[in-house]
Every structure is written in C-alpha cells, then in structure tokens.
N, C-alpha and C positions, 0 to 999 in steps of 0.2 A: 414297212411291214408288208406293205400290202400292195405290191407293184406288179401284179400279174397282167395288168392291162395291155402292155405292149405285146405280150405273147398271144393275146386274144383278138387283136385287130385283124381285119381282112388283109390278105397277102398283098404285097406291093412293095416296090423298091423306094418309095418316097420321091421319085422323080416326077416332074410335072408331066401331065398327059398331053399337053400341047406345047409347041415351041415357045420359049420365052422371048420377049422383046429384048432389044439391046439394053434398055433401062432396067428391066427385070433381071437380066443376067448379071448386070453390074451390081445390083443390089444383093443378089444371091452370092456373088463372089466376095463382096465386102462382108456379108454375114458369116460366110464360112471362114474367112480370114480372121474375123474376131473370135470365132470358136477355136480355131487353131492356136490363137494367141492366149487362150484361157480366159478371155473376157466374159463378163456376165451380160446377159440379154435382159433389158428392162421392158416393161409393158409397152411403152411408146416407141420402142425400136422396131424397125422393119424386121420381119421374120417370114420364112416360107410358110405357106398354108399347111403343109404336112407337119412341120415342126409344131405349129400352133395346135393342130388336131391331136397330135400325139400327146402333147402336154395336157390338153383338156381331158383326154381319156384317162391318162395316168393319174393326174391329180384328183380328178373326180372319183375315180375308183378308190384311191387312197382315202379320200374324205368319207366315202360311203363305208369303207371298211372300218374306219374309226367309230362311226356312228353305230353300225350294226354290231361291231365288236363290244359294245357296251352290254348287249343282251345276255350272252352266256354267263358273264360274271355277275351282272346285276341280279340275276336269278338267285344268287347266294347271299346278297347283302343282309336279308332278314334272318338268315340261318348261319351267319358267321359264328364260330365257336366262342369268341371272346369280344369284349368291347373294343380292344385294341385292334383286332383283325377286322372288325366291322368298320372302324374309322379309316383304316388303311385302304380297305376295299372301296369305301365310298369316295375317298380321294382319288383313287386310281380310275374309277369309272367316270368321275367328273373330269379328270384329265383327258380321257378319251373323247368326251364330248367337246372339250376345248380344242383338241387336235382337229376334229372334224371341222370346227368353225374356222380355224386358221387356214385349212386347206381349201374349203369352199371359197374363202376370201381370195386365196391365191388363184383359184380357177377363174373367179370373176374378173381378174385383171386381164384375162385372155378374151373377154367379150362375151362370156356366157353367163346367164343368170343362175343364181342359186336355186330358184324355184324350178327352173327347167331341169337342172341336174337331179333334184329330188323327185320330180315327176318321172324322170327316166328310171330312177331306182325303183320306185313303187310300182311302175308298170312292168318291171322285169326286163327292161331294155338295157340297163346298165349292170355291170358286174361289181362285186366286192370280193375280198379275199375268201378263197374256198375254205380256209381254216375255221371260219365262224359258222359253218354249216354242220358242225359236230356238237353233240350234246355234252353238257357238264353234269356228270352223274354223281359226283361226290365232292366234298370240300377239297380233297386232294387235287381235283381237276383245276381249281382256282390257283393253287400253287404251281402246278405244272404249266398252266397257261402263262403265268408270270415268268417261269424259268425258261421254257422251251419256245413258246409262241412269241413272247416279247423279246427273248434272246435272239430269235431269228429275225424279228423286226429290226432290232438294233443293227444286226449284221447287214441287213438290207438297206437301212436308212442312213447310216453314217456316211456312206459315199454320196448320198443325195444332198448332203450339206454343201457339196461342190457341184451340184447340178448347174448347168449353164444358164437356166432361167432363174433370175435373181429372186423373185418373190417366193418361189418354191424352195430355193436354197435357204433363204432367211427363215421361213417357217420351220424347216427341218432342224435348224439349230436348236430351237427351243423344244421341239417335239422329242429330239434325241435325248436331251437332258432329262426329260420327264420319263421317257421310256427306260432309261437306265435305272431310275427308282423302281419302276414297275418290275423289271427283271430281278432286282435285288430283293424286293419284298417277297416275290414268289419263291425264290431260292431259300430265303430265310424261313418262310413258312414250312417248306418241305424239310429243311434241316431240323427244325424243332420236332416235327413228327417222326423223323427217322431216328433222332437221338433220344428223345424223351417220350415218344409215343408208345402205345401198346403194340403187340404183334399185329393186331387187326388194323391199326392205323398205318403201320409200315406196309402191310399188304395192300392197303388202299392206295398208298403212294405208288407202289410198283404197278398196280393195275392201271392207274392214270397214265404213268409213263408209257406203258405198253400201248395204250390207245392213242396217245398224242404224238408219239415219236415220228411215225411215218407221215402223218398230215403236216407236221412241222417241217419236214424236209421238202414237202411239196410246195411250201410257201415261197420258195425261191423261183418257182416257175418251171416249165418243162426243160429238158436238157437243151444245151446250146444248139444242137443240130436241128431241133424241132422248134426253135424260137425264131419266129418270122422276122422280127424287127430289131433284134438286139444290135446287129451290126450298125445300122443307120443311127439308132439311138445312142450308141456309144460314140459314133463319129461326131454327133451333134452335142455330146456332153450331157445328154439327159441321163444316161446310164453310164456308170464308171467301171463296173466290174461285172463279168458275165455270170449268168445263173449258176453254172457248174462250179465256178471258182468261189462264189459266195457260199454255196452249199457245202463245199469242202472245208472252208474256213469254219463254218458253223459246227460241222461234225468234229473237226480236230479240237475245237475249244470245249465242246460239250462232253466228250468222252472223259476228260479229266475232271470236269465238274461232277459227273455221275459217280466217279470213284469216291470223291469226297462225301457225296450224299449217301453212298452205300446202296445205290440202285443199279440194276443192270439194264442196258439198252436192248430192246427186242430185235436183235439182228445177229444171227449166228455167224454171219460172214464178216462181222466187224473186227478188224485186226490191223495192227500197225504194219505199214509197208516201209521197210527201211530204205529200199531203193528210191521210192517216191518221196519219202519224208512226210507222208500223210497216212491217215487211216483209210483203209479200203472199207467199203460198206456194200451191202447187198442191193439188189435191184429194187427200184421203187415201182409201185403199182400205178402206172400212168393211166391205165384204164379207169381206175377209181378216181384219179385226179380229174380227168376230163368228164367223167360222169357227174361229179359234184359241181364242177364249174358249169356244166350244162343244165344244172337245176335239179338234179336227182340225188342230192345228198340227204343225210338223215334229217336235217332241219331246214332245208332251203325254204320250203313253203311257210314254215312256222316263223322264220326270221323276217321274211318280207311282210307277212301278215301283221306281226307285232309292230314293225316299223310304220306301216301304213296306219294302223290303229292309233299309235302314239301321235302321229302327225295330225290325224283327224281330231283327236281329243284335245290336242293343244292349239287348235285353231283360235279359240277365244283369247289365249294368251298373246298370240301374234297380232290379232285384231286390236286388243287393248293397247299393246305397245305402239302400234302404228297410230292409233287415235291419240295417245298421249304425245307422241312425237309431233303429230300435226298440230295439236293444241299448243304445244310449247313453241313451235315455229311461229304460229299466228300471234302469240303473246309477245314474242321478241320483236316481230315486225311492227307491232302496234306501240311498243314502248318508245 
C-alpha cells in the first residue's frame, strides 16, 4: 500500500562511499549473484548496508501506514449504518493493526527495535503513506477507501510477495489476502448505495470518488523520472514494478469497475488509447503530493497527535503485559 519510502530517501546510488576490501567485494558479488538467481535473503545472510537501510525505511513506513491507516476509518465505527457494516469495519480496522504488527516484526529482523521505529513516527522523523492525511467526511468515504485506496494497496503489494527479503515477502502473502477482503467489502458497500440508495446517497458516493481519486493515484509514488531509488531497488528485488507501470495498471482496472458502479472518475482527459492499449489520464498535482508528504496535508498534525495520544494512553497495557511475561518466566524457571 504504502511504499513511498524509497522515493523519499536522500539521493544516492547505493554504492559504498569507501572502497571495499577484497572480502567485502566478494560478499557483495555473492549477494548480487543470489539476487540475480531469484533467491531470497534471510535475516542472518550477509547483505549490503544500503540494502538493509532501504528495507528498514520501506518496511517501517509500511508498518506506520497500516497503524495510522486505522484512524480515518476507525472514526466511522460508531456511526456505521447497520450492524453488518459495523462488524465488517471492525474486522477491517483490526486487520490493519495486525498488518502493522507483522511489518514491525519483519523490520526487527533487520536489527532495529520496534520502540525506535515508533519513536521516529511520533517525532515526525518517519513517514507514512500520504493517503491517510485526508479526511473521511461521509460513510461513502469508508467504501471508497476500501475500493480505491485498498485497491491501490493490492496493486502495490502483490509484487512485494516476491520481494527478495524473505521476512517481508512472507508477511506480504497474508497481508495481501486480507487486503483483498478489504477491497471487496468497500466495493460492495458502494454497490449497495448506488443500486439501492437514495439520490442523496448516490451523490454522496460520487462526491467521495471525486475527492479520493487523485490521492489514490499518488499512492504509487512520484513518476519514474523523479523516483530517486527505484532502479537500485528493482535491481535488488525489493521492488518489482515501477511506479508508473503500477499506476497504469490501477487506472486500467478501476475504469471498468467504475462503470459497473455507475460513478464517473473526475478526469476529463481519461480515455482509452487504442495505440497504447491503455487508458490515458490527466496530469497529477505533484505539488499537492509533496506538500502532503512534507507534513502540510489536511490531517497530518491530527493523525500524528492521535497516534501519540493512543500510544501514551496505552502505556499501562504494555507495562502490564511485560510484568505478566516476566512473572510467567520466573514461575517457569522456579518449577
């Protein structure tokens, strides 16, 4: 979903800043040969420092995005229109929390602690997906997040199941299965409103689509020519498909889904290009993208404040869990 981290790293080509020793060069050659052969890298395997740093940044941003991503929809749990929709939304938000835990655990295999990563998030030093800095103004937004945002997430994440770093790839297999449910439930909620709803409800769906369409396209990151690290990340098998190719696949799939729903996508330049075999679409406002990434989106400050507050208020739960674990360990040793 949420893998803009590689595009937000400082510029650099990933090459070591000092000459490698003969042993280090041999290790690097073996590593790259394994990548070329399509082999997975496990936590205890040797890896270049830049490969490790890139993974820590990407996986932690992905984990942060899952946790922060609980907030926009969690806001609607108490206001869901039916018990069925409330139960579905509760399950979905719970899934997102679980995804965050899988990913923090994967990041920890790279030698970084979960507490360190969360401290970076709360201090504003770490990024999360820009999509979660937009407000959810109506119940239709919850459906559109499922359809468009989770749909974009699936498009982004399925290739990560083949990521060269094995713990990340294994976590993504389960996450993608659950994201598929998230996308389907969102689309189903919208379909019910469009087919059985009142004119006002249908207008509400169209309004939500109008507001979320362009931010959803931004989820794939900046255009390839402005993506600093995609080439190296693709060589190392961290990333499998370029930003622009993923974005195009998403547009091509979503146009047909919009027709079934009966909504229009807010792009007057959206049309089929027979020569390319793809839909052409209008320019994305990259100034808005970088502004939101830089912390000046509609909800940036609110999202971070809510996460920090939840962390502080949950301190007693973490302390109780640690105390119970310590007590259980003492009892087992004494037995």
